[in-house]
Steps between C-alpha positions, in 0.01 A plus 500: 500500500651836405589734784279799562637840592407438863691172511816627337796497741616834636816625328809472713615853594844597379779514756623843601830438323321425174289815529810711562681341204209595277486851644866539407387428143232770537211252522209718614274203576762365742522843661122504540511154657765612747291803592193281551703267721667754726333838446263458793775405742721789385209739551427353845855565619514848345166587661623376838810717481337812356152486655371666183319324215601743227870500585494121536360469149776727369762285675356188334533670162858604579596150615364324194654762272834413662428131443438567130808719463736314735392136482860401434598611852306215664730206571311177566803359681490778759139472607136454414330743267238589761773606744661716229167661415404572860843636588472732200147595609611579852787724393287671235230572758753629753652726234152633432456573871827694500385710204171570673696592815253309710763341720867584570632186331872490429591136465323166492547211734703198403228275641421223253173514311209355690374365171800271471288281726257440216531157336683471169192411297324650202155571637215707368492857624208437733692218671804722542271756660377234741860417587568867559194522723611194694839659554337814633290289738814330628661839558200597713573200723843638593555703816418868454863610533607262222216614275614858551856415400386325181266782408769767542774300327311338216207727421651837590853427380679600820847378581569330832659816637207714387260267679711522815498881482126525441395248763773575758577128506864383510636401159582148619143452618365617164715246315404222742127569467524504120694174496256330737204627298642359176579167666148473638344588165702228331389246759134591460523504120673162485245351741218633283653348187547163672140509621372566150715217366358256753145603416544439130 
C-alpha cells in the first residue's frame, strides 16, 4: 500500500555542522533552518540580559548577521554551535547595554556559559526552549546568594571583582559561590538527564 503524506517518515534534521557548511556556501535555506532551530533561544537569552523586547530582537538580528558573515570562525573542534551562538549573543547584548549606558559595564566575567550544560543534541527550537526553562528552574533551586552571583556574572556581565565591589562581599567568597553554583547546576542537570533516560 503506498504511503500517505501522514505516514511518511519525518525528515532527519541536518546536524549543526552540515548547516554551517552550507551557510559557508551561502545556502539561504540552511541559514533559515539554523534560525528556526536557535532563533528562539538566542532571543530568550538576549531578552533576559536586556529586559527589553525591541533591543532583544535587534540583538538576534545582529547575531545571525554575524553567523552569515563570519560562519568560518566557528570551529566544531572547540565547542558546540549552541555554545558559540549563546556566547556571541551574551557579548552582543552586553555591548548593547554599554551603548545604552544602562549599566556601568566594563568587562565580562570569565564564568563559563550556563548553556554549556545543555545536551549536545539537535532538537527542535521548542525543545531547546524547554531545556532553557528547565535550566532556569534549576537555578531557582539554588540558595539566594548563589543565584545572585550567577545573575550578576552571567546576565549582567560583571567580573568577579566588580561583583565583590557592588555586593561588598570578599572576592574569594564571590568565586567560591560561583563555583559551587555551577557544580550544583551540573549535578541537577545530569540527574535530570539520567531520570529522563530511565523513563524512556
